[in-house]
N, C-alpha and C positions, 0 to 999 in steps of 0.2 A: 489466758491467767496465768503469771508466770508460777513456777513451778515453786515449792518453800523451800526446796536445799539447790536448787538452780546454781546458787554460787559457788559452790562444791566444784561444777563443771566449769566456771569461767576462769580466764588468765590476766593476768596484770595487764598483759600489752592492751586488751580490750577496756582498760579504767584509766589509765594515767592517763595526765595533762601534759601538753608539749613542754618541751624543754627550753623554758624562756630565757635562759642566762646559764650561760656556763664560761667562766675562768681560768685562767693557767695562774699556778700556784704564787707566781710573782707578781700577779698583777697588783697596780695601787689599790689599799682599802678605798682613797677619794674615787678611782675610777671605776671601783666595784658598785659603789653606794651611788653613784649618779646613774650608771648603769639599770641599774635595777630601778631606782625611780622613773627613767624612759621608759623602760618596758615594762611595766607595774606588776615588778615580779618581786614577789614576797620571800623570796630566799634564791639565791646563786650558788650553782656546782662548781667546786672547785675541782682542775685537774692536773693531773700530774703530766710529767714529759712525756708518757705514751697518750697521753689522751685519756687517763684512766682516772676513776673518781679517787680521791686522796680527801676531801670535806665537804662540807657544806657553810654557807653562810645565810641566816635567816635573817628578817627584820628584831628578833629577838638580839642576836649575836651583834648586833649595830648598837642599840641602844643599851646592851647592858654590860660588854666588853672593850665598845669600840671609842663610842661616845664619850669626850673630852679625856681619854687615856691615850688613843692610837693618835700620830699622826697622820694625816691624807695621802702623805708619800709610803705610807708602809705598807708592806707586803700584806694581802688579804691573806695568808697563809696563817700573820701574826693572830688573828682572833678567829679562826674559821675552827667548826667543830669537828676534832678527827680524834681518832678514827670515826668513819660514818657509815651506819649499816646500809647496806644497797638489797636490792632484789634485782632478779632476773625477769626481764620482758617475759618470760613462758612460764613464769613459776604461776600457783596456783592465785586468786586474788585472797582468798581465805587464810593462807600461810600467810601473805602481806600483811592481811589486818589484825593476825594472832602477834607475829612479830614488831608492829607498830604499838599495838597496845601495851605488849609485855615492857616494850623501851621507854614508853613515853612519848613516841613520837609522832608529830604532826605532819611530817613530810617525808618521804624515802624516794632515794632519787633511784632510777629503775636504769637497770644497766643493761647492755648485751652480750656476747659471748666473752667480748675480749674486754669486758668490763669496763667500757666506756659508755656515758650516760645517754639515752636515749629518749628518757621522759620524768617526771615526776608524780608521783602516786600521793595524792593528799586524802589522810584517814578521812576526814568528815566525808568526802566524794565515795570513797571503799564503805564506810559502816553504811550507806544511804542504800547499799545493794544487798545488805544482810540485816534482816530485821532481829530485832531485840530476842525471837523466840530461838533464832540460830546460834547466837553467840554462846552458849553453852556449849553447843556442838562443836563451834570452832575453837574454843578454848578446850576442849578435852582432847580436839586432836592437835594440838600443838601445845602440850606439858613441857614443864621445863627439862631439861638430858639426864635425868640423873633414871637410872634404871629404874627406880619404883613408876617416877611419870612415862619412861618409854613403853613401860607395861600398860598403864591406863590408854596411851595410846591405839597401839593393837590391838588392847580390847576393844576402843569404842570403832574400829575398823567394820566389823560386821553387822553393827548396828545401824553405820552411815551406810553400807552397800544395799543394804537391804530397802532402806528408804529412797533410795537413787533407783534400785529397781522399781519398786513400786510405783515411783513415778514415771516410767518408762524410760528413763535415762540411758543412751543405747550401750550394750555391755562390754563395749569398746572404753568408753570412756568411763564408765566404773573400774575395769581395769586398770588403765591408764590412771586412774585417781589412788587406787588401792598399791600402785608400784610406786607412786610417787611417795607416799607416806613410807613404804618400806624403806624404799632408797635415802631419803628424809631421815629415819631412823638409823641406817648405817652410817651416816655422814654423823651425826651426833653423837653417836658410839665413839667414832672416831676423834672427835674431838676432845669426847669425854677421855678417853685415854691417853691422846698426846698430853694434856693438862695432867694426868694423873700421876705420869712416866716424869715427867717434868718436873712435880714436885717431890718426886722420889729420885729425884737427882741423877734420873737417866738421859738428861739431855735433851734436845730437841733431835728433831728426824736427822741423822748423818748425813742423807741426800734426798732430794725431792723424789715423792711417790705419788702410785695415783692409784686407789681402790679401786676394784672394778664387781660389776656384779653382772653376772652371763643365765642364760636361758630365759622362764618366763620375763625376769626383771630385764635384763637388757632391752628387751622389748617391748615391754610396758606392759606386758600380760599378766600380770598376777591373778591369778584368784585369790581365793580367803586367806591360805595358810601355804605359800611354798616353802621350802627348806632355803636352805642358806648353799649358792651357789655362787662363789666371790674368788678374786686372787688380786695379787698387789702387781704393778709395774713402776721398779725402783731406776733413778737416773744411775746410770753407769759410773761405774767405779773402778778405781784399781785392782786385782786381784788379789794384792798384799793385804788389802782392807777387809776382802770376802766375810774372815771368822767375825772382825769386831763389827761389820755393818748388817749382814744378814742376821744374826744374833739380836740384832736391836729389833729387827721387824719382823723376826719369829715371835718376840715378845709383845709387839702391838697384836701381832696376828692371834695371837690365843687370847689375849684378852679380848679382841673385839668379835671370835667366834662366840666365844664365853658368854657375851653380855649379851649378842644377837639370841643367842640362844635361850636365855633367863627373859628375854622379854617378849618372847612369841617367835621369833623365827629358826626352826630348831636345825640341829648341824646335819650336813649335807650325808647321810647313810654312805655315797660314794666316795666319801672324801674330797669333794669338787671344794676346797675351801684353801685360803692363804697361806694355812697351815702346813698344807703340801707344799713341797720346792717343786714339783711338777706348775703347779699356781701361783707363784712368785718367782719373779726373774726379773734382771735388769731390763732396760728396753731393747737393747742389744739380742739378750738371749732370747727375748720373745721374737723378735724377729726371725735368728735361726732358727728357733723352733718353728716356725708358720713355713719357714724353706723346707725343715726335716719333712713334716707333716705333707706337704704339697708334693714331694718329691719320691720320698719313701711312704708306700702307701699300704698301710695294712688296715686290719680290723678295728685294731685298737686305733691307732691313728686317726682313722677316719671318725670312730665316736668320738674323742677328744676333741676334732675340730668343731661337729655337731654342737657340743656344749658350750665352745668359745667363741664359736664366730658371731652369737649377738652381745658380744660385751657391750657395756657402757660404764663410763666413768660415775663414782657417785660420791668420792671424798679425794682431797690431794689435786693435784694438778691434772689438771683436764687436758693440758697440751699434749701430754705424753701420752694418755689415751687414744686423742686425736690422730697423734702422728701414727701410731699402732694402726687404728683404724683404716688410715690409709694408704699405710702397707699392706695389709692384709686385702683390701680390695684392688690392690695393683696386682697384685701378687697373684691370685687367684683368677681373676680375667681372665679368659683365653685358656685356663689351665684344662683342656677337655679332658684327658685321663683321668685327672680328679676329678672331676665333679662326676664324672661317668661312674669312677668307683663310690663317690658320696653316695650317689642315686641307688647304684646296685646294694648298699648296704642298706641302705630305707626301705627297698624295695615290697618287702613284705608288710611293710606299715601302710596297706590299705583300710577303706571306710568298711564301716561296720551294716554295708549293705549287698544284699545275694540275689538270688533270681529271683525274678518276678516281682521283684520291689520288697522284698523282703527282710528285715534288721537279721542282722549275724549278732545274737549274744552272746555273752558270758557262759560257759561249758563246763569248765575244769573249778572254778573258785565257788566252793558250794554258798558262803552266806551274798556272794552276788550273780549267783544263776539267775539267767533270763536275762540279764540287765546288760545296758552297752557301754563300755568305757567309754565315751564321749571323748575322752582327750585323745587315748593312742590312737581311736578308729576315727576319730573326728577331726580337731581341731590341729593333730601332730601330722599327720599327712598334708592337709596344707600350708602349716608351714614351714614343711623341709623341703615341698616342691618350690613355694614362693623364693623362699631363701635359697636354693640353686638358680633360681632363676634372675634372682637381683645378683647373687657373685659372678654368674656368668655376665652379666651388662654392667659389671662395675659399680651396681650400685650402692654407695655406702650407709645408708637408710637401715634399721635394725626393725623398726616396726613390722608388721605384717602387713596392716595397709598400708602403710606408708611407701612400702616398698611392691604393694600391688599399684599404688597410684604412678610409681615412677615406670613399670614396667610400662602401663596403659599410656603414660606420657611420650614413650619410647616405640609405642605401636606395635609393642609383644605382647599385650592382651587387645582384644576388641574390647569395645565398650558395652557391649552383651556380656562378655565372660569375666569381665572385671566387676560387672552388677553382681550377678552370680555367686561371682566366689566371695566378695565381702559382702553378699548376702548369707551366704553358709556360714562364715566366721563368724558372725555378729548374733546369727541364730544359735549356731551350736553353743558359744559363747554366752550366751542369756541364759539356757538350757540348763548345762554347765553351772552358773552362778547361781541361778534360782535352787537348786538341787543341793547343792554345798551349803545354802543359806537352811532350807529344810532341816538337812542333818543336824548343823549346828543349831538349831534352835529345838530341836527334839533331843538333841544330847548325846547326837549318834557322831560316830565317827565319820568326819567329814574325806568324802574320795571322788571319785570322778566316774562314777558309775549312777546310769540313769535309767530307769525301767519304760522300756516303750509305753506299758499302759497307762503311764503316767502325763502321758502328752494327749492334748485332744487331738483332735482329727486333723484340723488345720495345719498345727505344728508339726504333724506326723508326717505332711504331705509337703512340706517344707522343709524337713529336713531330709526327706528324700529325694528332692531334689539339690538341695546342695550338696547330701554327698556324690549326686550321679555327674555335678560340674567337678567336683573335687577329682572325683574317676577321670574325668575325661581329659582336665589337665594335664594329670599324672602319664595318664598314655601318650599324649602330644611330648612332653616330655620326657619320655620312654623314647619316643621315636626319633627324639632329635638328636639325643646321648649316642644314638646308634646310627646315625648318618649325618645329616647337614644339622647343624646345631643352630636351634632357636631360629627358622625363616620366619618372618612377621604373617606370613601368608596362613602359617601353622594353627595360631589362634586367631582365627574369625568365625568360628562358629555357635560360641557358646555352649550352654549346657545342652 
């Protein structure tokens, strides 16, 4: 029996129809209509010079705009609907349904990362996956982009997370969905402020830019209430224009961080935000910063790298973020001294497991005494270890499980060790998410602390085995970083 809320874990690419027809914008109307009839297509995607989607022609366009008005030799671009809303193949299906309903669309082109069409989504087919009882939830997660609307989106997350957890959706999939919703809030707030700045006669962005999120948001591993970890990549510009251009992006950053805080993504206490010039740089400056971090190593720089290395683009030009990702991956790969120092800085981040399989609990913070911080003594040691292994191997993936999969493919994690570590990651994430939802439901401050006595015997046993697996892979990494690095034979034993 399919879960009531299963739609929230489904992607557009799994439900899109095949792309029946795409034609260049200069194709004649007569030729387009002929091809539509020959292929029994109810619509045709119109593409630009780089193959990107620039419009769509539907049967309604043909009957309403073209019949008896346009010559058959006229270009199809003269009657197409443009601009056209598109959806990424890797977007969530519920998000596509909400966009189509709001815009009154029956068809939506599905595009790849380059903006080229790969399929078509039919609203009727998509709605067949979502029961009427879910439409309220879908609408709640896709309110309008006003601050009040986005507050409602943020508020709806906890209820959805609880439902998904109750229906045993894997915790990492719930985290990915929470991250997607949060990152979409980023995108919509940026768009909201770009429009406001234009209305206030501040003009369009003076150069291209990319807004990035770091940390758990960049890995797609958010829990309920992450704070802001964001930055900006700006296209290069002449030094003489710095005062003018940087002032414009300071204004955007201040508005963005203010509005994110207002809707429920609190400002970072460590000031890891685009309002801080350390996290707002041109692409060339970011590359220079990465070079500096990787060659002039100190504790502060290493910790900045820990924050930065998991970034992903959430608004603006993705190409710049992709270029920077490629630069980081190439720069750190093989930098043994840097990787060793990163490990040494993280060396005290051990798991909460002592002698004879006993849990190590908090003793200093009175309100959490006797509990385990499952973020700092569970997921963090694993995330850090897998990140170092991935950086060493030149793996560009940022998600922890994605990195594990890539390491397994390269033979650096055995099948057994991969299973132990992936299982540990999922189990700890589930325990954390469950506790956060309990705290939230009880009106308590949400934290990362879990009491051992709140776990069943089976959950404790699984947690002990997971901690052992994490500790084992960290010991292997420590050995590799002080001798021969990352020998595949090192990773053959599991936990």
